[in-house]
C-alpha positions, 0 to 999 in steps of 0.5 A: 493428502500426499504431494511432492514440491520444491521447498523454495517454491512452496516457501514463496507461496506460504510467505505471500499467504502468510501476510494475512495471519494476524499477531493476535488471532481470534481463534487458534486455527487462524494461526494455520494455513489451510492446504487444499489439494485438487488434482495437481493444484495446491491452494494455500489459504490464510485469513484473519477474518478481515483479510484472506489471501489464497495462493496456488502452485502446481505440485506432484500429487499422490492423494488429495484432501484438505488439512490445516497446518501450523504456519510459523513452524512450517515457514521456519522449517522451509527457510532453514532448508536449502532448495530441494524437493520435499514430500508432504503427507497428512493423516486423514485420521488425526490430521498429523502432518509429516514433511520429508526432506533429504535431511530428515523428517519433521512432524507437525500437529495439523487440524481438520481443514473443515474447521477453517473459517469459510472464505467470502465468495465473489457474489453479486460483484462488479469487476474490472481489470487493470495492469498490476503495475498501475495498481502497485504504483497507485498504492505507492503514491497514496499509502503514506498519506493515510491517517493513523487516527482510529477515530477517523476510520474512513481516513485510515484507508484509501478511497477507490472511486470507479467512474466507468473508464477511470479509477481514482485512489485518494488518501488523506490524513487532513494534513496532506492529500494525494489523488492518483488517477488512472484511465483506461479501465473497462467498467460499467459502474460508477461507485466508490469504496474504502480499502484498509491500508494494511491490505494494500501494503500486503497487496503491493508486496504480493502482486506478480509483476507484469500481470493484469489484476482483476478487481471485483467488489460488492457492498462488503468485500473487494476481491483481487485476482492475479496469476495464482494470487487471490486476496479478499478483504472487508471494506471499511464501512464509513463515509469518506470526507469530501476531499475536493472541497479542500483542493484550491483551484485558483493558484496564481503563484507557480514554482518549478524546481528540480525534484531531487535538489529540493528533496535533498535540500529539505532533508538537510534543512529539516535537521535544524527545524523544530522537532515538534512542528518540523517547520521549514520556510520557503521564501520565493522570488524571481528565480530564487528559492530560499529554504530556511529552518530554525529551532529556537530552543537549541539555537539551531538554524540553516538556510539554503538557496536553489535556482528555480522558475517562478511565476507570481508575487514574491511570497513566504510560506511554511510547510512541515518538512517531513510531509513535503519530503515524503511527497517528493520521495514518491514522485519520479519526475525530474521537475515538480510544480508547487502551485500556491495562492496565499501563505495560509492556504494549501500548496498543490504539488504536481509532477512536471510530467505524468505517464500516459493515462496517469495523473497525480495531485498532492496537497500539503497544508501550510504551517503557520509561520512562527514569529520572526520566521 
């Protein structure tokens, strides 16, 4: 295999594919990129057996072929080079790799490309297409609410529910929950599957902007494809909890407040909260919202007041400041709604305005009020 290519363009594609290479590989060849050259298209594949990423770019070819190339040393070499044309050659006999730049020659020990694990194929799949921006937004709005509890594998990923013309993405860790709904897709199925958080983080970083992404899926894997980037991942084989059962529907107490003001206030007040519970108290009446926190162990205490619009009975409710701030941080509307029923029931956080075709609901469980709060 021999080809020439821009070092910066090659590095960009390698960094995308490199997201699939794990720290503790099962077999040594998984520390490599698989290079496959057909015509003038170089395909770069990386995998940890759970997730596979493939990227493509055009090169100036001389001869085709396939070889496995050590990932870390190749990326580090290209990072240290100024952008310039480089020539890549591999020996068909011993799989040695030579990289030539204007500065010199670099030799790497490659491996037989035929030994690289086979990649799952998109067989017996259903598919739909949506703007990559809508998927990236959904990932951004939900990923922080996933669980890190290894005993709850279903909740360590994001639930995708496909219902013909709409898609819902749901994440929860039992303390907070986010539901992101996107309408306007074209699908012929009604199904659901769970995608691991790690995959979605990498997908968010890899998807090209202003492109459409094709999402295909079967019982075992999901396949993402967009403008020369392909990602394949194994689905989480577990049953997702019935999240609708925990979303209260009767919430007569409705608070409307400026999102940025509430977010900033929470970040200040949280410094004075107990570091174990992160508890802040919201005292709401008429057009005033009082936010309070105290840490009895260190005699720390803080209080702020914000103007707001409120419909309902005066109430005092307590939340984990960290959870509430995380939610406010990913919302983008100028104002937010916090709908509540009782101090011991979940609060529903909503943006005052949604983008067309998008609906976002966030739920945060209350913290039981401390004595004297």
